[in-house]
N, C-alpha and C positions, 0 to 999 in steps of 0.2 A: 490484620486479624480476618481470617477467612468467615465468609457468610454474612458480611455486611455491605459488599459491593453490590452495587445495581448494575450488573453487566449490561443488561438490555439497554438501559439509558446511556451508559457509557459507550457501547457499540454505536447507537444512534448518533450521538455527538461526534464520535470520531468519523463516522460515515459522511454525515453532513459537512464535516471540515474537509475530508478528501474530496467532495463534490466541489466545494468553493475552490480548493487548490486547482483542480482540472480545469474548472472555469477560468481561474486566473490565469492559467497556462494557454488557455485557448483549445482546450481538447474536449472534444465532445465523447462522452462515454459510450457512445454507440459507434465510434470509429475504432474498430479491432486494431486496425494496422498502427494507428497513432499509440494504443495503449500497449501494443506488443513492443513497440519502440521504446516507450518508456520502461517496460520491463526488462527489455535487453540491458538498457543502460544501468537499471538498478542491479541487475545481475552481474555487469562489468565491474563494479565497486570493488576496490582493493583497500581493505582497512590499513594495511600498511602505508600507503600514499594518501590517506585521508579521502574525503569526498570532495571533488573539484566543484568549487562554488560554496563550500559550507561557510565561509566568511564573506562570501561576495556580497556586494551592495545592489548587484544586478537582480530586480525582482523576480525576473524569471528563473535565475539559477537557485535563488533562495525558496522560491516556491516548489521547485522540483526537490530540493534536500527537504523540505517540511513534507512533502507528499511521501516521500519514501520513509521518513520517519513516522509519519501517521499510518502508513501500510503495516510497519512492524508492529506498531502500538495496537492495531487493529487485530493482528493476528495474535499477539500475546493474549489480548482480552479474550478472543475467541477460544484459545487453549486453556486459559484459567477457568473460563466459565464451564468448557465441556469436563474439565478435572472436577468440579462441583456437581456434575450432571445436568447442566444447563446448556441449551443450545441457544446461541444468539444469532441474529442475522443483521446483515446491513442493507442499505439501499440498493438501487439499480447501478449506481456508480461504483460502489465497492464491490458488487459483484461481477461488473465488467472487468475491473482492473484486477480483481482476484483472478478470473478466468484467464486474462492475458499473461499475468505471472505464471500460472500453472501452466499453460500452453507453451510458454517459453522455457520454463524449468523441464518440461517433457522432452522439448525438441533438442535442448542442449545435452539432456543425458542420453538421448538416442545417438546424437552425433559423438559423444565420447565413448559409446559402447563398441 
C-alpha cells in the first residue's frame, strides 16, 4: 500500500548495509578503481547462467552477491520514492558505488556505440 513506506529510513538502512559489505570485501569506497572493478563485474552478470558464487560458502563471494542485491534494492527504493515525489539519499559509500556503476555504464555504452 503506497504512502506508508518510510523511504528515507529504508534507504539509510540499505546504504549502511552496503557500507558493511564493502568493508567485508576489504574495499574502501574512496577507491574508485576498485569500485569500478566491482561495477564491471556486476554488469557482466548473465541471468541465464546464474550469478557465480550465489550458493557459495566463500564469505567473499557471498558478500559480493549480497552487495549487488543491495545495490538493486537501493535503486528500486530510490525509484519508488521518486515516483511518490520524494527524494532519498544514501551515504558516502552508496554515492561512491553509484558513481562507479554510472561511470561503467556510460563507458560500456560509448564502446557499444
